C-alpha positions in Angstrom: 0.0 0.0 0.2 1.8 3.2 -0.8 0.3 6.6 0.5 -0.5 8.2 -3.4 -4.0 7.9 -4.8 -4.0 4.7 -7.5 -7.0 3.8 -9.9 -7.9 1.3 -7.6 -8.5 3.4 -5.1 -10.9 5.8 -7.3 -12.2 2.3 -8.2 -12.9 1.6 -4.5 -15.1 4.8 -4.0 -16.6 4.3 -6.5 -18.1 0.4 -5.7 -18.5 2.1 -2.0 -20.4 4.9 -3.4 -22.3 2.6 -5.9 -23.5 -0.1 -3.2 -24.6 2.9 -0.9 -26.7 4.6 -3.0 -24.6 7.8 -3.0 -23.3 10.0 -5.8 -20.7 7.9 -7.6 -17.8 10.3 -9.1 -15.0 8.1 -7.5 -14.5 11.7 -5.1 -14.5 12.0 -1.4 -14.3 15.5 0.5 -14.8 16.5 4.1 -18.3 16.7 5.5 -19.6 15.2 2.0 -21.8 12.1 2.3 -19.7 9.7 1.0 -16.9 10.4 4.2 -20.2 10.5 5.9 -21.7 7.0 5.1 -17.8 5.6 5.6 -17.6 7.3 8.9 -20.3 5.5 10.5 -19.9 2.0 8.2 -16.3 1.8 10.3 -17.4 2.8 13.2 -19.6 0.1 13.6 -23.3 2.1 13.6 -25.8 -1.3 12.0 -29.5 -1.4 11.5 -29.5 -3.2 14.9 -28.9 0.4 16.2 -31.1 2.3 15.0 -34.8 2.3 17.6 -38.0 2.1 16.1 -39.5 5.6 16.8 -42.8 6.4 18.8 -44.9 7.6 15.8 -44.4 8.7 12.3 -46.1 11.9 10.9 -45.2 14.6 8.2 -45.5 18.6 8.3 -44.9 18.4 4.3 -44.1 16.6 0.8 -40.5 14.7 1.0 -39.1 13.5 -2.0 -36.7 14.9 -4.9 -37.2 18.4 -5.4 -40.2 19.0 -2.9 -40.4 21.0 0.3 -38.2 18.8 2.8 -38.4 20.2 6.1 -35.2 18.8 7.6 -37.6 17.2 10.6 -39.1 15.4 8.2 -37.1 14.2 6.3 -34.9 13.0 9.6 -38.2 11.3 10.5 -38.1 10.0 7.8 -34.8 8.5 7.1 -35.0 7.3 11.3 -38.2 5.5 10.7 -37.5 3.6 7.3 -34.3 2.8 9.1 -36.1 1.4 11.9 -37.9 -0.5 9.3 -34.9 -1.7 7.4 -35.7 0.2 4.1 -32.7 2.9 4.5 -29.3 1.9 4.8 -28.5 1.6 9.0 -25.0 2.7 8.8 -26.7 6.2 7.3 -29.6 6.0 9.9 -28.0 5.9 12.9 -26.2 9.3 12.5 -29.1 10.9 9.8 -28.7 14.1 7.9 -31.5 16.6 7.3 -31.2 16.5 3.6 -33.0 14.6 1.1 -30.6 12.0 -0.7 -31.0 9.3 -3.0 -30.7 6.2 -0.6 -33.9 8.1 1.4 -35.4 8.3 -2.3 -34.8 4.3 -3.1 -35.7 3.7 0.8 -39.5 5.6 0.0 -40.0 3.9 -3.7 -38.8 0.6 -2.5 -41.3 0.5 0.9 -44.1 1.4 -1.5 -43.4 -1.6 -3.7 -43.7 -3.6 -0.8 -46.5 -2.9 0.6 -48.3 -2.2 -2.7 -49.0 1.6 -2.8 -48.1 3.7 -6.0 -44.6 4.1 -6.4 -43.4 7.0 -7.1 -40.8 7.7 -4.6 -42.0 10.6 -2.4 -44.6 11.1 0.4 -47.0 13.6 2.0 -49.1 14.5 5.2 -51.8 12.8 5.0 -50.8 10.4 2.2 -51.0 6.7 1.7 -47.1 6.0 2.5 -47.6 8.2 5.1 -50.0 6.2 6.6 -48.5 3.1 6.0 -45.5 4.2 8.1 -47.1 4.7 11.0 -49.2 1.9 10.7 -46.0 -0.4 10.5 -43.8 1.9 13.0 -46.8 1.4 15.4 -46.9 -2.2 14.5 -43.9 -2.9 15.3 -43.5 -0.4 18.6 -46.5 -2.6 20.4 -45.5 -5.9 19.3 -41.7 -5.4 19.8 -41.6 -7.1 16.3 -38.5 -7.0 14.0 -39.4 -5.7 10.9 -37.7 -8.2 8.1 -35.0 -7.0 6.3 -35.8 -5.6 2.8 -33.9 -6.8 -0.6 -31.2 -4.8 -1.8 -33.0 -1.7 -2.7 -32.6 -1.4 -6.7 -32.6 2.0 -8.9 -36.0 2.7 -8.9 -37.4 3.5 -12.7 -38.4 7.2 -11.1 -38.7 8.5 -15.0 -41.9 6.8 -14.9 -43.2 8.1 -12.0 -46.7 10.0 -12.4 -46.4 14.3 -11.5 -46.6 14.4 -7.5 -49.0 17.6 -7.8 -52.2 18.7 -9.1 -51.9 19.5 -12.6 -52.3 23.7 -12.0 -49.4 23.4 -9.1 -45.8 23.6 -10.0 -43.4 21.9 -7.1 -40.8 24.5 -5.8 -37.5 24.7 -4.8 -36.1 23.4 -1.3 -35.1 27.4 -1.1 -34.9 30.2 -2.7 -31.4 30.3 -5.0 -32.8 34.5 -5.6 -33.7 35.5 -9.1 -33.5 32.7 -11.8 -33.7 33.1 -15.7 -34.0 30.2 -18.2 -30.2 29.1 -19.4 -31.3 28.2 -23.1 -34.4 30.2 -24.6 -35.6 27.1 -26.4 -34.7 23.3 -25.4 -36.5 19.8 -24.4 -36.1 17.2 -22.3 -36.1 13.7 -23.7 -37.5 11.1 -21.6 -34.7 9.3 -21.5 -33.1 12.6 -20.0 -35.0 13.4 -16.8 -34.0 13.1 -13.8 -33.3 9.6 -12.2 -33.6 8.1 -15.5 -32.2 4.3 -15.1 -29.4 3.8 -17.2 -28.9 0.0 -17.5 -25.8 0.6 -19.4 -24.2 3.7 -17.8 -22.4 2.6 -14.4 -23.6 5.3 -12.6 -26.2 4.4 -12.6 -29.1 7.0 -12.5 -29.2 10.0 -13.7 -28.7 13.1 -11.8 -29.8 16.0 -13.7 -31.5 16.5 -16.9 -30.8 16.4 -20.7 -31.3 19.7 -22.6 -32.2 19.1 -26.2 -29.9 22.1 -28.0 -27.6 22.4 -31.3 -24.8 23.2 -31.3 -23.6 26.2 -30.5 -27.2 27.9 -29.1 -26.2 30.5 -26.4 -26.1 29.4 -22.8 -27.2 31.7 -19.7 -26.3 31.6 -16.2 -30.0 30.8 -14.0 -28.8 32.2 -10.4 -26.6 35.4 -9.4 -23.4 33.3 -7.9 -19.7 32.6 -8.3 -18.3 30.0 -10.7 -17.1 27.4 -8.3 -15.2 25.2 -11.1 -14.2 24.9 -14.5 -13.5 21.9 -16.1 -13.4 18.5 -17.9 -16.2 16.0 -16.7 -14.9 12.8 -17.9 -11.3 13.8 -16.0 -11.8 11.0 -13.9 -14.0 8.9 -15.1 -12.5 5.7 -16.7 -13.6 3.2 -19.7 -17.0 1.9 -19.2 -15.3 -1.6 -21.2 -12.1 -1.3 -19.5 -11.4 0.1 -16.3 -7.4 0.3 -16.8 -8.3 3.0 -19.7 -9.4 6.8 -19.3 -12.8 7.2 -20.8 -13.3 7.8 -24.1 -15.0 11.3 -23.5 -11.9 12.5 -21.7 -10.6 15.9 -22.7 -13.5 16.7 -25.4 -16.0 18.3 -23.1 -16.3 20.8 -20.3 -18.5 21.8 -17.8 -19.3 25.0 -15.7 -20.7 24.9 -12.0 -22.1 28.0 -10.3 -22.6 28.4 -6.6 -25.2 30.6 -5.1 -24.8 32.3 -1.7 -27.1 29.3 -0.2 -24.6 26.7 -0.9 -26.6 24.7 -4.3 -24.8 24.3 -7.5 -26.0 24.8 -10.4 -23.9 22.6 -13.1 -23.9 22.3 -16.8 -22.0 19.7 -19.0 -21.0 20.0 -22.9 -20.8 23.6 -22.9 -17.7 25.9 -24.2 -17.2 28.7 -21.5 -16.3 31.0 -24.5 -17.5 33.7 -26.2 -18.2 33.3 -29.9 -14.6 34.5 -30.8 -13.2 32.0 -28.7 -12.8 34.0 -25.9 -12.7 32.6 -22.2 -15.4 34.4 -20.5 -14.4 33.8 -16.9 -12.7 32.3 -14.8 -13.1 30.1 -11.2 -14.3 32.5 -8.5 -16.0 35.3 -10.7 -19.2 36.1 -10.0 -22.0 35.9 -12.1 -25.4 37.1 -12.4 -28.7 35.7 -13.9 -28.9 36.3 -17.3 -24.7 36.7 -17.8 -23.7 34.5 -20.8 -21.7 31.3 -19.4 -21.0 29.8 -22.7 -22.6 28.1 -25.9 -23.4 24.0 -25.6 -20.7 21.8 -27.1 -21.0 19.4 -30.2 -21.9 16.1 -29.8 -21.8 15.1 -33.2 -18.4 15.5 -33.7 -17.7 13.5 -30.6 -20.5 10.4 -31.3 -23.1 10.6 -33.7 -25.4 8.4 -32.2 -25.9 10.6 -29.4 -28.5 13.9 -29.6 -27.2 17.2 -29.5 -27.8 18.6 -25.6 -26.5 20.0 -22.6 -26.6 18.0 -18.8 -28.5 20.5 -16.6 -27.4 19.6 -12.7 -28.7 20.9 -9.4 -27.0 19.9 -6.2 -27.2 20.9 -2.3 -25.9 20.1 0.7 -21.7 19.8 2.2 -18.8 18.6 0.4 -19.9 18.0 -3.4 -23.5 18.1 -2.8 -26.5 15.6 -3.1 -28.3 16.2 -6.7 -32.2 16.9 -6.7 -34.6 17.5 -9.3 -33.9 20.1 -11.3 -37.7 20.0 -12.9 -39.3 22.5 -10.3 -36.6 25.7 -12.1 -37.2 24.2 -15.2 -41.5 24.2 -15.1 -40.9 27.9 -13.8 -39.3 28.8 -17.4 -41.7 26.7 -19.2 -39.2 23.9 -21.1 -40.6 21.4 -23.3 -41.5 18.2 -22.8 
């Protein structure tokens, strides 16, 4: 063993992230979700240490892109952890931020109990009521609930809209003034948030793909700071040969903007240049909603099979953050499906 990072280490981190329902990027940061999960696992926190709560009720909706009151998120992780749906080493020291393991736990619980499988729940809804029933039964009978099977990647791309047609889910907090990043674009069904990518080792889709022609201008959707500009494939390996770099490495760029409240807005496959090829900004520069940040790159020049697009992500929480559904913002901007 050497004190230097190497490919087996990156691959080991990726396997740990994949096995624990975390964002799979091969990176650990202080205070990040990967460090948090590994610390709990190493300390010996297991399912056996999760006490059954006295009851279960929600004050707001819990699920990606919804209100997610911090207290409700904590209660949901603790209840589903005690019922063996949310990973025990995460439930032992839960955060109050919605994450993928909680979404998957809700989905699996719904599937096992014959409920609508949409990966979210609301006050007085059937999922909340069923969890409350199971918690009450387990508490009164001192009954140890069965260990659920491994939670699969839920096909949340097929989920029904969790609100009435006249309603639009609001982002979990207001990042200030926002504008559409592109004037004209659409989302493909396969490019929706958490679409199941069967042949993708990274698993669920962590953002949305906005179809747009090469050279389409992109503008910052929010006020913030340019956090990072770089190659999105720099640390990835070839899916067919882990000893080689990813075939798209060095061919695309990404831009990440951080708002004052800590939320990150990212765009992949964007050239951060003006029409004359001049760099528009550097990491650390301030931008305002509506400022140009680049143009959509040409996917066809790299892989003619791919529909040209930019990948849009929103993340929140410590470290690199947890991906959340960007569609509440896109609906505000009247995106076409």
